[in-house]
N, C-alpha and C positions, 0 to 999 in steps of 0.2 A: 293456317300454315302457309308461309310464303313458298310458292313452288317455282319461283324464278329468282332466287337470291343472288346477290353479288357480295363477295367478301369485302368487308370494310377494312382497308389497310391503314386508315387514318392519314395523318399528314406528318410523318416523322422527318426530322432533319437528316439529310443524307449528304455524305461526302462522295464526290465522283471519283471513279477510277476509269480511265479510258483505255480501250484495247483496239488495236488496228492490225488485222491479220496480214496486211500487205506491207505497210511501211513502219509498223511499230517495232520497238526494241524492248526486250524483257528487262534490260538494265535501266530503262527510263523510269521516271517516278509515277507516270500515269495521271498526273494532275490535270492535264489539258489534252486536247486532241493532238497537238503537236508533240507532246511528250508521252504519247500512248505506248503502252506495252504491246507485245505481239501476241501473247497467248492468254486465254481465259484462266488457265491454271496459275500463271504468274500473278494476275490480278487477285485471284482468290487467296493466294498465299500472302498477299499484303494485308489482308483483313485480320485483325486480332482474333484469337480463338474465342474470346467473349467480348464482342464490341460493346463499348460504353460511351456515353456522351452524345453519340450520333450513330445513325446507320450508315451503310455503304451502298453505293449504286455503281454497278459495273456497266459502262456504256460500250456497246459493241459496235464498232464501225462496220460498214457494209463489207461483205466478202465471205469467203468460205474458210472456216477455221479448221486447222489440222488436228487430228487426234494425237494423243500421246502414243508412244511407241507400241504399247500393247493393244491399241485399237480404239479406246474411248477416252473421254476426259473424266478423271476421277476427282471429285470435290468433296473433301471430308472435314469433319470435326470443326465446324464453325457454329457457335451457339448464339445466334441473334436473339433479340427480344422484340416485343411489339413496338417499343420505343426506338429500338436500334436494329431494324431488319437488314437483310441483305437482298438487294434488288438487282436482277440481271435482265437487261433489256437492250434492244437495238438503239444506237445513237440516232438513227435516222428513221426511215420508214419501217413499219412492221414487216417482218419476214426478210428484211434485207441482210440480216446476220444469219448465216447458215452454219449450224454446229454439227459435228459428228454425234455419235452416241454420248450421253452424259450420265454419270452415276453419282448421285448424292448420297452420302452416308454420315450418320451421327451428326446431323445438323438441324437447326431450327430457325424458324422465321426466314425462310428463303422464298423469294417471290420471283418466279421465272415468267417473263412477260413477252409476248409477241415475237418470239424467235422461231426459226425453222430448224428442225433437226432431221438429218438424213443419215442412215446407217445401213450398210448391206449385211446380209446374214453371213455368219462365219462359224468356224468350229473351234473357237478359242477354248482353252481349258477353263478359263474363268467364265462362269455362266453369265455374269453381268455384262460381258462384252458381246452377248447375243441378244441384248435388250436395247432398244433405242433410247428410252428415258427411264431411269431406275432410281427409286428412293428406298432407302433401308434405314431402320432404326432412327427415324427422324420425326419431327413434329412441326406443326404450324406452317404448312406449305401451301403456296398459291401457285397454280399453273393456269395462266390466263392468256388466251389468244395464241396459243402455241400450236404449231403444226409439226407433227412428228411422223416421219415416213420410213417404213422399213423397205429397203430396196432389195431386189434380187441380186444375190452375190453368187460366187462360184458354187456355194453350198445351199442356195435357196434363200428364202426370206429369213430375217431374224426370228427368233422364237417368240418374242413379245414386243409390242410397241411401247406400252406404258405399264410399268410394274411398280407397286409399292408393297412393302412387307414390314410388319411390326412398326407401324407408324401411327401417329395421333394427329388428328385434325388436318386433313388434306382437302383442298378445294380445287376442283378441275372445272374451268369455265371457258366456254366459247372457243374451243379448240377443235383440231382435226387430227385423228390418230388412225393410221392405216398401215397395212403391210406386215403380216405376221404369220408364221407357220402355226402359232398357237393363238393367243388372244391379242386384241388391240388394247384391252385394259385388263389387268390382272391384279386383284388385291388379295393379300393373305394377312390376316390379323391386323387390319387397319380399322381404327375406331374414330368415329366422328368426322363429318364433312359432307360435302355435296359434289355431285357430278352433273352439271347442268349446261344445256345449250351446246353440246358437242356433237361431232360426227365420229363414229367408230365403224370401220369397214375394212374390207379386203383381208379376211382372216380365214385360216383353214380349221379353226376350232370355234371358240365363242367370240362374238363381237366384244362382250365384256362379261366378267363375273367378279363377284365379291364373296370371298370364302374365308375359311380358316378362323371362324369366330369373328369376322368383320361385323361391325355394328354401327348403327345410328347414321345411315347415309340416305340422302335424298338423291334419287336418280330421275331427273326430270328434264323434259324439253329437248332430249337428244334424238339423233337419227342414227340407227344402227342398220347396216345392210351388208350384203355380200359376206356373210359368215356361215360356215358350214354347219356348225352344231346348234348354236342358240343365238338369238339376238341379245337377250339379257338374262342372266342367271344369278339368282341369290343362293349362295352355297355351292357345294360340289364335293370334293374329297381332299383331305389334308393330312399330312403327316402330323401326328399328335405333338411331336417335339417342337413344331414350328408355331404352335399356338401360344397365346399370352394370357395368363390368369387375369381376371376371373372368367374370361370368355372361353370356357373349356368344354361347353356342351354342344350347342347348335353350331352349324356351319355359318349361319348368318342370323343376326338379330336386328330387328327394327329397320328394315329396308323398305323405303317407299319408292315404288317404280310407277311414275305417273306422267302423263302428257308426252309420252315418247312415240316416235314413228319408227316402226321396225318393218323392214321389207327385204325380200329376196334373201332369205336366211333359213336355217334350220328352224326349230321351234321358235315362236316369237317370244314367249314368256315361260320361264322355268324357275323352279326352286328345288334344291336337293338339300334337305336338312335345315329348313329355315324356321325361325320363330318370329311371329308378328311381322309378316311380310304382306305389304299392300301392293297389288298389281292392278291398277285401275286407270281408266280414262286413257288408254293407249290405243293406237291404231296400227294394226299389223296387216301387211299386204304381201301375198305370195310367200307364205311361211309354212314350215313343216316339211321341207325338202328331204330331210333325212330321218324324220320321226313323226311326231304329232304336232299339232299347232300349239298346244299348251302341255307342259310336262311338270308333274310333281312326283318326286321320288325321294328315297332315303339318301342322305349324305354318306360319304365314306370317311372312315377314320381308322388310322393304324400307323404303321411305318413299314418301310420296305425291308425285305429280308436283310439281315446283318446284325451287328452288335446292337443291343438294346440301348436306345438313347438315355442319357443320364437323367433327364427330367421326367421321363415317363412315369416312374413309380411315384414321384412327388405329385404329379398332376392327377394320377389315379387316387392317391390318398386325399387330395383336396376335394375329390368328387367329380372330376372330369370324366367325360365319356370317351371310350376308345376300346378297340380290340385289345384285350389284356396281353396277348402274346404276339402282337404284330399282325402282319397281313393288312388287307385293305377291305374289310367287310363293309358292305353298304347297309347300314342299319341306324344311322342318325335320323331321328324322327323329324317330321314337320309339325308345327302347331300354329294355329291361328293364321292361316293363309287366306287372304281375301282377294278374289279374282272377280272384279266388278266393272261393268260399264265399258268394256273394251270392244272395239270393232276388229274382227278378224275376217279378212276377205281374200279368198283365193278365187280368182276369176276362172272362167271356163278354160279348160285345158290344163289347169294347175290344181293340184290337191296334195294334201299331206301324204307322206309315204305310208304311214300306218293309219291310226285312227284320228279322230278330232282331239280327244283328250288321252294323254298317257298318265295314269295316276296309279301309283303302287298301292297294293293292299298291305296289310300288316306283315311284318317280317320278324323272325325270332332274333334274340340277342344273346350273346354268350355270358355265362356266369363270370363275375369279376369285372365286367365292363362298366358298371354303374348305370347302364342304360335301362329304361323301362322295358318290360318284356310282356307282350310284343311291342315292337316299335311301329308307330302308325304315321301315315302321311296325311290322313283325313281328319285328325283331331282338331276341331274348331274350324274346319275348312268351309268357306263360303264361296260359291260360284253362282253369280246371278247378275242379271241385267246385261249380259253380253250378247252381241249380235255376231253370229258366226256363219259364214258361208264357205263350205269346204267340200267340194267334190259332189258326186252323185248321191241319190237317196240311199244307195247301198253302202255308202261309206260307214264303217264302224264308228260308233260313238265313243267307246272306251277301248283302249288298247288292252287286250287280254293275253299278250305274249309275255310269258314269264322269263325272268333272268336276262332281259335284253335292255341294254342302255340304262342300267341302274334301276330299272323297274323290276323289283325282286319278287313280286307276288301279284296275282290277279286282283284287279280293283274290286272293292266291295261297295262302291257308291251305287245309289239308286238311279238307273237311267231315266226313269219317268220323272224324277225330281229335277234332274238336269234339263230335260226338255221343257218342263213346266216353267223353270225359272230363267231360261235363256231362249233367245230366238236362234235356233240352230237349223240351218238350211231351210228356213221358212221365210226369210227376208233377205234379199240380195242387197247389200249396202250400196247406196248411191253416193259415190265420191266424185269430185269434179274431174280430175284427170290424173289418177294415180300412176299411170304408165309414164307420165312426164313429170312426176314429182309433186303433184298437187293433191294432197290427201285430205283436203277439206271436204265436208259434206256438201252435197248439192243443196242450195238454199231451198227451204221448205220441202226437202226430199223425205224419203221414207224413214231416215234415221231420227227425224224429229217426232215420229209417231210412237217411238218406243218409250215405255215408262222407264224411269231411272231407278236403279237399285240403291237402297241406302247402304252406306259404307260405315258401319259402326266403329266407334273409337276402340282402340286396343285397351287391354288391361295388362298389368305386369304381375298380377297376383299369382299367376300360374307359372311363372318363370322358375327355373331351378334355383335352389337355395344353398347348394354345396358345390362351389362357393357362390355366394349371392352376386348377381350381376346388376350394375346400376340401371335403373329404369330408363327406357327410351322415350321418344315422343309419342304419346298416345293419341294425338289428334290426327284423324284421317280425313279431315275436310280438305277439298281441293278447290279453292275459291276461283281460280282462273284457269283458262285453257292454255294450250301451247303458244298461242299468239298473245297471251296476256288479257284476253277478253273475259269478263266476269261469267261465271257459271251460275245457273239458276235452275230451279226444279223443272223448268220448261225447255232447257237446252237439250241438245242431242248428245249422245254418248260419243266416245272416242276422244282423240287428242284435241280436236277442234270443236268449238260450238258453232 
């Protein structure tokens, strides 16, 4: 498995459209820099609804681009192809074009490269205007080298920095996303793609989550920090009406979270309602500020009080899982979660608020929900090979607080087995200089003495069959570390060898 991929955009023929926010004119033809248009929307509207013969490249001259009157730039209904994509990039140096919030809808093969986005929080009636970069009902999207920043406005930060919903094949590479009262990255019903080598930070909820039946994502080589709730979360809670068939059961399927550095956050690693979730070879530092260092709980499913959404009965008839009468019950199970070979280090004076692990026990499910009863979090759960240093010897191993933070029942795991299969408060991890951002292990330090845990490949034979879900990537090998160095049976654990 390639854990540091780069999307291959090929070498399509492109026709240029120039935009200059200072001296351009929207009645110009945009064919040269001298004939540049003034606004990104004008250039977008020059592109055919279905490009053919060649793709289009919008070249953005340096400067700060103005939003549309309602607050953001809305770019809709352009169906590029692999041979005829739509590329938006600076004409000159990376980050020299500064855009306001941008919303892409019903579009395909759109590549956003090396731009900077800045948007303040607001209270617009249109929710999309409180998101810095938003994709909806779109496919085949590349976001590379993009910096998106939510700014403090009169009403605080934007709700989200990067959001995608009901999308296919989205690739987020080498970017920086920050500043949100919610998440820096928020996926709902997004299928296929990768999120690699980015920074996600300065959030009042999660640094990132992928939920709503999102599936087949590699999350690797990222840095997540300064997030209140979680560093990275697979699953969460979703309105049933927003999901997309056939992914109507788990909150997240086939999510591989590897080689990431997570620090100064709530729990480092978490899944609520995930199937085939790999959380391995990550390094977490100063995590658990509002809960436990690692959290596994049931996902939520239902819909808010109000009229019954039109697609709910159809989704239940297909075999989807949900509260049958609305509400937001937390009873979506987890299955086949692997938590292996991670380093979690809370230095002296810093410890998780609750226990080391927050893991829900089985919870009941209502009749008519199509859910298994009871719903379990520990079915196929593997936790081994982790080195965890967290607080004093009196720190609880397992969170036994019921009905708090989506942990709906006391855990039933065997504490002796956890202690036997992991080094918990028995080995203080030796890292080079984590306080200054160097999370590599000390050469020949104690992390090299720890045996590595095997990470078995997944199977898809126990996935739900009503409706059947396409199989994901079953391969759980992680051949290289965060820096691209080969792993071997004698390497140490964590994000770096």
